C-alpha positions as CSV (number, residue, x, y, z in Angstrom):
1,M,0.0,0.0,0.0
2,I,1.1,3.6,-0.7
3,K,-0.1,6.4,1.6
4,I,0.1,10.1,0.9
5,E,-0.5,12.1,4.1
6,G,-0.8,15.8,4.9
7,L,0.5,17.0,1.6
8,S,0.5,20.9,1.5
9,K,2.1,23.2,-1.1
10,S,2.0,26.9,-1.7
11,F,3.5,29.3,-4.2
12,K,4.0,32.4,-2.2
13,D,0.5,33.4,-1.0
14,N,-1.3,30.9,-3.3
15,V,-2.2,27.7,-1.5
16,V,-2.2,25.0,-4.2
17,L,-2.6,21.9,-2.0
18,E,-3.7,21.8,1.6
19,D,-3.5,18.7,3.8
20,V,-4.2,16.2,1.0
21,S,-4.2,12.6,2.1
22,F,-5.2,9.4,0.4
23,E,-4.2,5.7,-0.1
24,I,-3.4,3.7,-3.1
25,E,-3.6,-0.1,-3.1
26,K,-1.3,-2.2,-5.3
27,G,-2.8,-2.5,-8.7
28,D,-5.1,0.6,-8.2
29,V,-5.7,3.1,-11.0
30,V,-6.3,6.3,-9.1
31,A,-7.5,9.2,-11.2
32,L,-7.2,12.9,-10.2
33,I,-10.0,15.0,-11.7
34,G,-11.1,18.6,-11.2
35,P,-11.0,22.1,-12.7
36,S,-7.7,23.4,-14.2
37,G,-5.4,24.9,-11.7
38,T,-6.7,22.9,-8.8
39,G,-3.4,21.2,-7.9
40,K,-3.5,17.9,-9.8
41,S,-0.1,18.4,-11.6
42,T,1.4,19.9,-8.5
43,L,0.5,16.9,-6.4
44,L,2.2,14.6,-8.9
45,R,5.3,16.8,-9.0
46,C,5.5,16.9,-5.2
47,I,5.5,13.1,-5.0
48,N,8.2,12.9,-7.7
49,Q,10.2,15.7,-5.9
50,L,10.1,18.1,-8.9
51,E,8.4,20.5,-6.4
52,R,9.2,20.7,-2.7
53,P,6.0,20.9,-0.5
54,E,5.9,22.5,2.9
55,K,4.5,19.4,4.5
56,G,3.6,15.8,3.6
57,T,4.8,12.2,3.6
58,I,4.6,9.3,1.3
59,T,4.8,5.7,2.6
60,F,5.5,2.6,0.5
61,D,4.4,-0.3,2.6
62,D,6.5,0.4,5.8
63,V,9.1,2.8,4.3
64,E,8.2,6.5,4.9
65,F,9.6,9.5,3.1
66,S,9.2,13.1,4.1
67,L,8.4,15.0,0.9
68,S,9.3,18.3,2.5
69,S,12.7,17.5,3.9
70,L,14.5,15.0,1.7
71,K,17.9,16.8,1.6
72,K,20.2,13.9,1.2
73,T,20.8,12.9,-2.5
74,K,20.6,9.2,-1.5
75,D,17.2,9.6,0.2
76,R,15.8,11.5,-2.7
77,L,17.1,8.9,-5.2
78,N,15.5,6.1,-3.1
79,L,12.2,7.8,-3.4
80,V,12.4,8.7,-7.1
81,R,13.5,5.1,-7.9
82,R,10.1,3.9,-6.6
83,T,8.2,6.1,-9.0
84,A,8.2,7.1,-12.7
85,M,6.4,10.0,-14.4
86,V,4.9,10.4,-17.8
87,F,4.7,14.1,-18.7
88,Q,2.3,16.2,-20.8
89,Q,5.1,17.2,-23.2
90,F,6.8,13.8,-23.6
91,N,10.2,15.1,-22.5
92,L,12.2,12.8,-24.8
93,F,15.8,13.4,-25.7
94,S,15.7,14.9,-29.2
95,R,19.1,13.5,-30.3
96,K,18.4,9.9,-29.0
97,T,16.4,7.2,-30.7
98,A,13.4,5.6,-29.2
99,L,15.5,2.8,-28.0
100,E,18.1,5.1,-26.5
101,N,15.5,7.2,-24.8
102,V,14.3,4.1,-22.9
103,T,17.7,2.7,-22.1
104,E,19.1,6.0,-20.8
105,A,17.8,5.8,-17.2
106,L,18.2,2.0,-17.0
107,I,22.0,2.4,-17.7
108,H,22.7,5.6,-15.9
109,V,20.3,5.5,-13.0
110,K,19.6,1.8,-12.4
111,K,23.2,0.9,-13.5
112,I,22.0,-2.0,-15.7
113,E,24.4,-3.3,-18.3
114,K,23.7,-2.0,-21.8
115,K,22.8,-5.4,-23.3
116,E,20.2,-6.1,-20.6
117,A,18.9,-2.5,-20.7
118,E,18.3,-2.8,-24.5
119,K,16.5,-6.1,-23.9
120,I,14.2,-4.5,-21.4
121,A,13.7,-1.4,-23.6
122,R,12.8,-3.6,-26.6
123,E,10.2,-5.5,-24.6
124,K,8.6,-2.3,-23.3
125,L,8.6,-0.6,-26.7
126,D,7.0,-3.6,-28.2
127,K,4.4,-3.7,-25.5
128,V,3.3,-0.1,-26.3
129,G,3.2,-0.8,-30.1
130,M,6.5,0.9,-30.9
131,G,8.7,-2.2,-31.6
132,D,9.0,-1.1,-35.2
133,R,10.3,2.4,-34.3
134,L,13.3,1.5,-32.2
135,Y,15.8,3.6,-34.2
136,H,13.5,6.6,-35.0
137,Y,14.3,9.9,-33.4
138,P,11.5,12.0,-31.8
139,K,11.3,14.4,-34.7
140,H,10.3,11.4,-36.9
141,L,7.5,10.3,-34.6
142,S,4.0,11.6,-34.2
143,G,2.9,13.1,-30.8
144,G,1.1,9.9,-30.0
145,Q,4.1,7.8,-30.8
146,Q,6.4,10.0,-28.7
147,Q,4.0,9.7,-25.8
148,R,4.0,5.9,-26.2
149,V,7.9,5.9,-26.1
150,A,7.6,8.0,-22.9
151,I,5.3,5.4,-21.4
152,A,7.7,2.6,-22.4
153,R,10.5,4.5,-20.7
154,A,8.5,4.8,-17.5
155,L,7.5,1.1,-17.6
156,A,11.1,0.0,-18.1
157,L,12.0,1.4,-14.7
158,N,9.5,-1.0,-13.1
159,P,8.2,1.6,-10.7
160,E,6.0,0.9,-7.6
161,L,4.0,3.9,-8.6
162,L,3.6,5.1,-12.2
163,M,2.3,8.7,-12.5
164,M,0.9,10.4,-15.5
165,D,0.2,14.1,-15.8
166,E,-2.5,14.8,-18.4
167,P,-0.8,12.3,-20.8
168,T,-3.1,13.2,-23.8
169,S,-3.3,17.0,-23.4
170,A,-0.6,17.8,-25.9
171,L,-2.0,15.5,-28.6
172,D,-4.1,16.2,-31.6
173,P,-7.6,14.7,-31.2
174,E,-7.0,11.8,-33.6
175,L,-3.9,10.7,-31.6
176,V,-5.5,10.6,-28.2
177,Y,-7.1,7.2,-28.5
178,E,-3.9,5.3,-29.3
179,V,-2.3,6.6,-26.1
180,L,-5.5,5.9,-24.0
181,D,-5.5,2.4,-25.4
182,T,-1.9,2.0,-24.3
183,I,-2.7,3.2,-20.8
184,R,-5.7,0.9,-20.6
185,L,-3.5,-2.0,-21.5
186,I,-0.9,-1.4,-18.8
187,A,-3.6,-0.8,-16.3
188,K,-5.1,-4.2,-17.0
189,E,-1.7,-5.7,-16.4
190,G,-1.8,-4.7,-12.8
191,N,0.5,-1.6,-12.8
192,T,-0.3,0.8,-10.0
193,L,-1.2,4.2,-11.6
194,L,-1.8,7.7,-10.3
195,L,-2.9,9.9,-13.2
196,A,-4.3,13.4,-13.7
197,S,-6.7,13.5,-16.6
198,H,-9.4,15.5,-18.2
199,E,-10.6,12.6,-20.3
200,M,-13.7,11.9,-18.2
201,D,-15.1,9.0,-20.2
202,F,-11.7,7.2,-20.1
203,V,-11.4,7.8,-16.3
204,K,-14.8,6.3,-15.8
205,K,-13.9,3.2,-17.6
206,V,-10.3,2.6,-16.3
207,A,-10.1,4.0,-12.8
208,T,-10.6,1.9,-9.7
209,K,-10.6,5.1,-7.5
210,V,-11.4,8.7,-8.5
211,I,-10.4,11.8,-6.5
212,F,-12.1,15.1,-7.2
213,L,-9.8,18.0,-6.3
214,E,-10.8,21.7,-6.1
215,K,-8.8,24.6,-4.7
216,G,-6.2,22.2,-3.3
217,H,-8.6,20.1,-1.3
218,I,-10.1,16.7,-1.8
219,V,-13.8,17.4,-2.3
220,E,-14.9,13.8,-2.9
221,M,-13.2,10.4,-3.3
222,G,-14.6,7.0,-4.2
223,T,-14.9,4.3,-6.8
224,A,-15.5,5.4,-10.4
225,E,-19.0,4.1,-10.1
226,Q,-19.7,6.1,-7.0
227,I,-18.2,9.3,-8.3
228,F,-19.7,9.2,-11.8
229,E,-23.1,7.7,-11.0
230,A,-23.9,8.8,-7.5
231,P,-21.7,11.8,-6.5
232,Q,-22.5,13.2,-3.0
233,N,-20.9,16.7,-3.1
234,Y,-22.7,19.4,-5.1
235,R,-19.4,20.6,-6.7
236,T,-18.7,17.1,-7.9
237,K,-22.1,17.0,-9.5
238,E,-21.7,20.4,-11.0
239,F,-18.3,19.5,-12.5
240,L,-19.5,16.3,-14.0
241,A,-22.6,17.9,-15.4
242,K,-20.5,20.5,-17.1
243,N,-18.5,17.7,-18.6
244,N,-21.6,15.9,-19.7
245,M,-20.8,13.0,-17.4
246,L,-23.7,13.2,-15.0
247,V,-26.9,11.4,-16.0
248,G,-30.1,12.9,-14.7
249,A,-28.6,16.1,-13.3
250,E,-30.8,17.9,-10.9
251,Y,-30.3,21.2,-12.7
252,S,-29.4,22.5,-16.1
253,I,-26.2,24.2,-17.1
C-alpha cells in the first residue's frame, strides 16, 4: 500500500494543495480530476520531488519518506526510484532514438548493463506498439508515438507507482485514443497508476478510484461508479454535469 498524508504546497500566498491525504492499493488506477489549476499536476510533481512541498509524507508499505525534507541525495534517489512519471510534453531526448530514450535511465540511474537495458527497452517498446520504431528519433514520430515511447521509458523502470500528468493534453484529437488504449493495456496488467486526466469517459472506464480536487482540497473520493453515478458533493455534481458525465442532473447548465 502507498499512503500520501498531509501534503501541502503553496507558491507564495497561493495555496495549491492543503492537507491532502489518500491511499493507493497495489494495482489501483487512481485518477485525479477537477478544474484546471486545482493542484492535480502539483500533487504529482511533489511526489516525484520536482516540487518541494511545505508538508507531507509518502509511505511505501512500511518505508516512509518526508516529501518536504529529503535533503540527502541518497534519500531523494531512493524515493524517485520507486516512481516514474509520464509528462504532458513527452520530455524525450531529441538526439536519441526511441531505444536510447528508454535505455538512458536504465543504464545511468539503475546501473543496468547496456545489453540487458536494451532487452528491457525492446520489450517495453514492443508492449506499447513501438517495436518497429526502435531507431527513430522523436522528430520522426507523431505526438502519440512520442508519448508511447515515454510510457515505455517509465514502464522500463519497473516503478512501484507510475504517475501520468495529463498524458493526452498535448496531442491532436486523432492521436488521443492510441495513447489511451496503451494506458488501458498497462492498467489491465496490474500496474499501480496515479494519473491526472481531463478525459472523463476514459477515467470512468479505467479508474478503480477517483479523487475530485478543487482549490487544493479533496472534495470527494470513491470508486469510479460512486463518483460518476452517485456523487455526493454538489461541486462534484456540477463539475461532472458541465463535462456531460452526470446522467439525470438535478439542474441545467
